[in-house]
C-alpha positions in Angstrom: 0.0 0.0 0.0 1.5 3.3 -1.1 0.7 6.2 1.2 1.8 9.8 1.0 4.9 11.2 2.6 5.1 11.1 6.4 4.4 14.8 7.0 1.3 15.0 4.7 -1.2 16.8 7.0 -4.3 15.6 5.3 -3.4 12.0 6.1 -3.9 12.8 9.7 -7.3 14.4 8.9 -8.3 11.3 7.0 -7.4 9.1 9.9 -9.4 11.3 12.3 -12.4 11.1 9.9 -12.1 7.3 9.8 -12.0 7.2 13.6 -15.1 9.4 13.9 -17.0 7.2 11.4 -15.8 4.0 13.1 -16.7 5.1 16.6 -20.0 6.6 15.5 -21.0 3.3 13.9 -20.1 1.5 17.1 -22.2 3.7 19.5 -25.0 5.1 17.3 -28.4 3.3 17.5 -30.6 5.5 15.4 -30.8 4.6 11.7 -30.3 8.2 10.6 -27.1 8.6 12.5 -25.7 5.2 11.4 -26.5 6.1 7.8 -24.6 9.4 8.1 -21.5 7.7 9.7 -21.6 5.0 7.0 -21.6 7.8 4.4 -18.7 9.4 6.1 -16.7 6.1 6.0 -17.6 5.7 2.3 -16.1 9.2 1.6 -12.9 8.2 3.5 -12.7 5.1 1.4 -12.9 7.1 -1.8 -10.2 9.5 -0.5 -7.9 6.6 0.3 -8.5 5.1 -3.2 -7.8 8.4 -4.9 -4.7 9.5 -3.0 -3.1 6.4 -1.5 -2.8 4.1 -4.5 -5.0 1.5 -2.8 -7.9 -0.2 -4.7 -11.4 0.5 -3.2 -12.0 -3.1 -2.4 -8.7 -3.4 -0.4 -9.4 -0.1 1.4 -12.9 -1.3 2.3 -11.6 -4.7 3.6 -9.0 -2.8 5.7 -11.6 -0.5 7.3 -14.2 -3.2 7.8 -11.6 -5.1 9.9 -11.6 -2.1 12.2 -14.7 -2.3 14.5 -15.6 -0.9 17.8 -14.4 2.5 19.2 -11.4 3.7 17.3 -8.2 3.3 19.4 -4.5 2.9 18.6 -3.2 -0.6 18.0 -0.4 -1.8 20.3 2.9 -3.1 18.7 5.5 -4.7 21.1 9.2 -5.1 20.3 11.8 -6.9 22.2 15.4 -5.7 22.5 17.7 -8.6 23.2 21.5 -8.0 23.5 24.2 -10.6 23.3 27.4 -8.8 24.2 27.5 -5.9 21.7 25.0 -7.4 19.2 21.2 -7.1 19.0 18.8 -9.9 18.0 17.0 -9.3 14.7 14.6 -11.3 12.6 14.1 -11.1 8.8 10.5 -10.5 7.8 9.2 -12.5 4.9 6.9 -9.7 3.9 9.7 -7.3 2.8 12.9 -9.3 3.2 14.2 -6.8 5.7 15.1 -7.0 9.4 13.4 -6.0 12.6 13.4 -6.4 16.4 11.3 -9.4 17.1 7.7 -8.4 18.0 4.2 -7.8 16.7 0.7 -7.0 17.8 -0.1 -7.4 21.5 -2.8 -10.1 22.1 -6.0 -9.8 24.1 -5.6 -11.6 27.4 -1.8 -11.0 27.6 0.1 -8.2 29.3 2.4 -6.3 27.0 5.4 -8.0 28.6 3.8 -11.5 28.0 3.1 -10.5 24.4 6.7 -9.5 23.7 8.1 -12.7 25.3 5.7 -14.8 23.2 6.7 -12.9 20.0 10.4 -13.4 20.7 9.9 -17.2 21.1 7.6 -17.5 18.1 9.8 -15.5 15.8 13.3 -16.4 16.9 13.0 -19.6 19.0 14.7 -18.0 21.9 13.1 -18.0 25.4 13.4 -14.6 27.0 12.0 -12.6 29.9 11.1 -8.9 29.7 13.0 -6.9 32.3 12.2 -3.3 31.6 10.0 -1.0 29.5 12.3 1.2 27.4 10.1 3.4 25.4 6.5 4.0 24.2 6.5 5.6 20.7 3.7 7.0 18.5 4.6 5.1 15.4 3.9 8.0 12.9 6.5 10.2 14.7 9.3 7.7 14.1 8.4 5.3 11.3 7.3 5.4 7.7 5.4 4.9 5.6 2.4 6.2 7.5 -0.6 3.9 8.1 -4.3 4.6 7.9 -4.7 3.7 11.5 -2.8 4.7 14.7 -0.2 2.5 16.4 1.6 2.8 19.7 5.0 0.9 19.8 6.3 -0.5 23.1 10.0 -1.4 23.3 11.1 -3.8 26.1 14.5 -4.7 27.3 14.6 -8.5 27.3 17.1 -11.1 28.5 17.6 -14.6 27.2 16.7 -17.4 29.5 19.2 -19.6 27.7 21.9 -18.1 25.6 23.0 -21.5 24.1 20.6 -21.2 21.2 17.0 -21.2 20.1 14.6 -24.0 21.1 15.4 -27.2 19.3 11.7 -27.8 18.7 11.3 -24.3 17.2 9.6 -24.4 13.7 10.2 -21.8 11.1 7.7 -18.9 11.6 5.4 -18.2 8.7 6.3 -14.5 8.9 10.0 -14.9 9.6 12.7 -16.4 7.3 16.0 -15.8 9.3 17.3 -14.9 12.7 20.6 -13.3 13.7 22.6 -11.1 16.1 24.1 -8.0 14.6 26.4 -5.2 16.0 25.0 -1.7 15.8 27.7 -0.7 13.3 26.7 -3.5 10.9 22.9 -3.6 10.9 21.3 -5.3 7.8 18.6 -3.5 5.8 15.8 -2.7 8.2 12.0 -2.9 7.9 11.6 0.8 8.6 7.9 0.5 9.3 8.8 -1.7 12.3 12.0 0.0 13.4 14.7 2.3 12.3 18.5 2.3 13.0 17.9 5.4 15.2 15.3 3.6 17.3 17.4 0.5 17.8 20.5 2.6 18.7 18.4 4.5 21.2 16.9 1.4 22.8 20.4 0.0 23.2 21.5 3.3 24.8 18.6 3.1 27.2 19.5 -0.5 28.2 23.1 0.6 28.9 21.8 3.4 31.2 19.7 1.3 33.6 18.6 4.3 35.8 17.1 6.2 32.9 13.3 6.4 32.8 11.2 5.0 30.0 11.0 7.3 27.0 7.6 8.3 25.6 6.0 10.6 23.1 
């Protein structure tokens, strides 16, 4: 999906209109109000189609998956260090690398979610030891999305540094796992993390008394 540049102000307006329509459809009971909110969502769909290089059907499927009151999604990322190297996984979707992580699941704490993601994506068992940062995705990552995302970065330590679980099966979303020094990072999946974000998280880990960073 091709979206406009990160600082395009109208994308934020479009996102707010979508949130108003989505929340209105969730809470409105009268047929007149629901019809108006549905019309508003339809206008947003056409704006996405016209300006974001996204077919109407795909835009409609994307928005229809967003139900209930509009709130930011939560993305968790685990920062695991082994001496001077950081654990990264290569995403099948774009062939680029990221800190292990993904969407937080209902019924799990954020820390539980990031531990699960690390195990599923890398095969390593880890424990979350500290919240490093909470970022508003659109202030740090590109390309922008049509919905809002909060990114939680956790310092994590391996339970066993000998290697990943023997029984670990290849993840359908991940095609490789490795540790990399900050000076030799592979091509990064910039929508998930940037070199600046990774360097900052490592810096925070190395200054244990520093508070969690937030936007």
